N, C-alpha and C positions, 0 to 999 in steps of 0.2 A: 624327550618325555616318554617314559614307559606307560604301558596300559594302566598299570595302577595308579599312577600320578594323573594320567588322562581322566580317569573316571573320578578322581578327587576333585581335580580342578573344574571338570564339567560341573560337578554338583555345586561347587562354589559360585560358578557362573550363574547358574539357576537361581540360586539364592539371590545374587546381586540383582538380577532381572526382577525377581519378586519383590525384593526391597524397594527397588525403583518404582515399580508399579504402585505398590502400597503407599509410598511417600511422594507420588507425584504431584499432589495438591500443594505440597510445601515447596515446589521447584518453580522458578520463573518461567513464565509463559513465552518470554522473548528475551534473547541473550543481550546482555550489556556490555559485551566486549566490542572493541573497535576492530575494523577490518585489518588484517595482518597481524593480530594479536598472537597467533600460534607459533610462527616461525622462532621468535626469540626464546620461547619456552623450551625448545628441544634442541639437541645438537644439530650442527651443520651437515654431519655425515653418520653413516650408519656405524654402530660400535664394532670394533674388531672382535671383541669376545663377547659371549652371551650375557644378557641382563637376567636378573630373576624374574620370575612370574610376578611376585609380589610387587616389585618396582613398577612393572608394566601396568598392573592392574590399579596401583595407586596413581599413577599417571593419567590413566583414563579418567579417574574421578577428579583429579587436579587440572588436567589440561583439556581433555575433550568435552567433558559434561558442561563446563561454563560455556561453551560455544555451541552446544547441541548439535543438530543436523547441520545447521548453517550459522556461521560460517565454517565450522570445524571440518565438516566433510570435504569441502572444497579445499581448505587450507592444508589439511593433512595430506591429501592427494598431491598438491603441488609440491610439498617438502619430501614426500616419500618418492616421488618421481625425480626429484633432484639427488636424494640419496642414492637411488639406483642408477641414476646417470653418472654419478661420481664413481660408483663400483665399477662400471663399465670404462671409466676414463672417456666419456663422451666429450667432444669439443664443448667448450663453455657456450657456444651459441645454442646448444640444445637445452640448456638449463634455464629455469625461470629466474632464479636468484632473488634479488630484491626488486628489479625492475627490467628483466631481461625481455628480449623480443621473441625469444623461443620458449620451450617448456614441454612438459609431459602431460599426458593424459591417459587414463585407464580405459581402454576399449573392452569390448566383450570377447573379441577373438582377433586373430590376425587377418582373417578374412574381411572383418569389419574395417580394420585399420588400412588394408589396402584399398577398399572401396571409398573410404573418407578421403585418402590421399589423392586417389584419382579424381574424385569430384572437385577437390580444392584445386588440383592442377588444371581441370577443365575450366572451371570458373576463371582462373587467373589468365589462362591463354586467350580465352574469348574476350575478356575485358581488355587484355593489352592489344589485341588484333583490332577490336572495334574502336579503340582509342586512337590507333593509328590510321584507320580507314572507317570513318563514322558510318558509311553507306553499307558496311557490312552487316547482315543479319546473323544472328546466332545459329539459325539452320544452316546457312552457307558455309559457316565456319565448322559446324559440328560434323557435317558429312565428310569433311576432309582430314578430321582429327585421326591420329593413329598413335597407339601405345605399344610398347615392346617389353617382351620378357624372354627368358631362356626357354627352351623346349623341356627343360627339366622342372620349371616352376610349377608350383602347386595349382590344382585346378580352380581355386579360388580367385587367382588372378584373371583367368578367363572369365570367370563369372562376374567380377567387378567390371570387365569391359562390357558385358552384356547389360548389366544394369545401368552403367553410365552411358550406354549408346553409342560407344565409340569402336572404332576398329582396333583388334589387338593382334599382333604379329609375333610369332615365336622365332626366336634367333637360334639357329643351330648351335649346340654346345660342342666343345672340343673333346678330345680323347679322355679327358679327366671329368667330363660331363659339366663343364664350366662355360659360362658366356664370356667370350673374349671381344676385345675392341675390333678386330679385323672384321668379324662376322657381323657385328652391329652396324658398323660404318657402311658395309657393302649394301645392306638393307636400307639404311638411312638416305643414302645417295640416290638409290633407285626410286625411293618413295618420293623425295623432294623433287626429282625430275618429273614425276607423274603429277606433281602439283599437290600432293598430300601435305599435311602439316604435323610433323612429329612433335609430341608434347609431354609424353610421359614414359619412363622406364622403371621397371621393377626387377631389382637385382635380389637374387636369393643367396643367403648364407646359410648353408646346411639343408640342401634339397631333401624333400620328403623321401624319394626313391632311394638315395645312396649317401646323402649327406656331403654333397659336393659343394663348392664355394665359388660363385661367380667372381671375376676378377674385378673388384672395385677400383683398384689403382689405374687400370686401363679404361673401364667403362665410365668412371666418375668424370674424368676430364672431358669426354666427349658430351656427356649430358650437360656439363656447364658450358661448353662452347656453343652447343646447339640450342641452349636455352630450354632444355627439357627438365621437367621435374624428375628427380631421381629418388624413388622410394625403396628402402632396404626391408625385406622380409627375413627375418632370422627367427622365425617362430620358435623352432626347437633349439638351434645352436646359440641363440643369444646368451643364454644363461651361463654358458662356459666362458663367455669373455669377462666375467668377474675375476678369472684366474689369470695371472700374468703370462702363464705359458701359452694361453689360447688367444690373448688380446691381439696378436698380430692378425687373426682372421677377420678381424674388424678395421683393418688399416684401409683408409680410403673413405671411411664414413664421413669425413670432413667434406666430401663432395656432395653428399646427400642433402636432400631437402626435407625428408622424413625417414624415420628409423623405427622398427617395430620388432619386439619378440615377446613370447609368452611365458611370464613366471610361472604361470599354472601348468606348463609342461614339464620343467625341470628345475625349478628354484623353490619348491616345496610350498608354494602358495596354492590353495585350492581354486578350482574353476569357478567363476571365470575372472581372469585378470590378464589382460593383454597390454603391455607397456608401449606406448607410441610417443615419440618426440617429434617435434618439428623446429626448424630454425626460426621460422617467421610465423608466429601465432596468427598474425593478420591474415595469413593465407587461408586458414582455415575459417576465421571468423567471416571473412570475406564471402565465404561459399555457403554459410549456414546461418548467418545472423538475421533474425527478426525480432523486433521489440514491440509486441503488443503492450498496452498500458499495464495489464496484470502481472506482467513479467519485467517491468522496467526497475532499475535501480540507479543510483547516482554515481557509482564508482567505475572508473575506467578499467577495462581489461588490461592488466599489465602482470609484471612478475609478482607484484604484491597482492593484487586482486584479480581473480580469474573468474571467468564465468563459462563453465565448462559446456553449458548447453549450446554454445556456439562451435564446439569443437568435436561434435559427435552427431549421430543421426537421431537418437531419441532426446527428448527434453528432460525426462526424469532419469535419475541415476541412483545407484546404491553407495553404501559407504564402504567401497571396496578397498580403501587405502588402510583401513583398520587392519585387515588381515596381513598387508604387506608390513605394517608397523609391528605387529606381533612376531612375524616370521624373522624379520631381519634382526630384531632384538632377542628373540629366543635362541637363535643359532649364532648371531654375530657373522661379520664377513667371513672369518676364518672357518666357522662351522659349515656355511654354504659353500665355501671353496672345497673343503674336504669331501662333502657330498658329491660335487661334480667330478673330483679327481678319482674318488671310488669307482664310480660308474665307468669312468673311461678306462681305468685299470682293468676292471672286469671285462669290458669289451675286448681289450687287448688279450686277456686271458683266453677268451673264447676264440679269437682269431688265431692264437697259437695253438689250440687244440685242433681246430679245422685244419690248419696246415700241416699237422702231423699225420693226418689221414690222406693218403694218396688218391683216395676216391673223389675227394672234394677239391674245390678251387675257390679263392677269394676273388671277388668280382670288382672291387672298388677299394680305394685307399681307407683304411680304418683311421678316422680322426677323432671322433668323439666317442659316443656310446652306441653306435650302430655298425653291425657287421653283416655285410652282403655276401653270401656265399652260395654256391649250388653244387651239385653232384655233377661230375663230369659225365656228359652225354647230352642226351636230346631234352628239349623242353618238356616233352611228355613224361619222361622219367621223372623230372623235378616236380611236375604237377602231380604226378602220383605220389612221389614222397611228401609233398605238402598235404595231400589228402589224407594220408596215413598219420602224419604228426597231428593235425588239427582234429581228426576224427577220435584220436586216442585221448584228447581232452586233458592232458598232463602239462602241456605248454601250448602257447598259440603263436604262430608267425603269420605275418602278413607279407605277401610277395610283392615284387614289382618287376617291370620290364626295363631292361638296360640294353638299348638298341634292340638287338633281335633275341636276347636272351632272357629266359624265365628265371628270376632270381629270388632266393629266400633271404629274408631279412631277420636277423636276430638283434633285438632291440633291449637294451638295459634301461629300465625306466622305473621300477619299483623302488620306493624309498627303503624298503627292508631287504633288498636283494642282497645276497651273500655269495661267496665264491662257490660254496657247497650247491647252490641252486643252479649257477652255471654249469658247474660240473656234471650234475644230474641231468640237466637239459641236453647237454651233449651226448651223454651216455644213451639217453633215451632215443635222440635223432641217429646215432650210430646203429643201435640195435634195430630201428625201424628200417634203416637202410639195408642192413644185412638181410633182414626178412624180404624186402622188396627185391633186391637183386637175386635172391635165391628164387623168388617166385617167378621173376622174368626168365631165368635159365630154365626153370621147370616148364 
């Protein structure tokens, strides 16, 4: 949709809202649809090719409005999470289907999803241990619980541990900045010998610093064997898994209890929209369910009927699945795949430009849309280069530390980025580098 059509469609939507408000007295106060009404009215999976805006808007009136905010808000979310799960080729255990034990929910952020998973895992292990040893208090268990993640994981994982009141230990990553089974097993054995209770592991697919991938095929079986909840945080990289050529990066998801990524990062859905799936919805419900009279209803939580207040921290929620529905239909699966592939190709174009300049080095494997590079030399030299780049305000780079090296990160993330932008950005960096090195010599 170009800017001209966006203006026209925006004005049409304002008219739609105004017409709705003017005619609201003629609409029903309470929907007369039956629970589960929505799923049969829309396809079982996302369209391969784009739908027209007119068709989507007609479906809003025909399918969404009869269900108003409830149950349409909930039911569209359940189906959209199934659509997205199918795009990723998630195991069926993660899909709600008609009466599945798992399913998806839209959280506000990956940070929120990690916390929700940790709290659910904590409740589950406390219940299990108290059932086996009724004399155990929650406090006695809590002080021994320990969670694990890679030393490359996002700081939000550590924050979840702080909020959840449990110890969190970082596992040293390997030469490719990935968490491996051997390192995890070593720490596990030591902690169990000290009487600690390992219960939760966060594996990262596409780390923030350098887009590295923890080894799920190694870590997953250990988590299952040790009865530890495995949560996968793929906040950025997850969007790429809709492309068959990148789906292997998700191999091992079958070992996980929960999986999360952010469509608002790279799948053209505006913030906030963080997609989280669980194999056992009962694990979330067990952690968060309270039923005061004013919130009671008579329908059981299943694949057909879902009560998302038991899947999240807040009780209230927005109709976030509408924007997923619009994006998936406006682009189609192939359009979304083309968006991902374009960004990955542009990242490799930038990588190629960097490699042609002997003053620079690539610092991590370029897998998706992130290139980690640096000027050969001291950390101070690279810090000075970053200062010049960001002070010029033509492009903006965010750095990271990889081991003891200060590294620059070039991220392809704008919807409208083209090769010309990448080339201009690189020429800008090269010129500033030349100026910096000349100043160093003088």
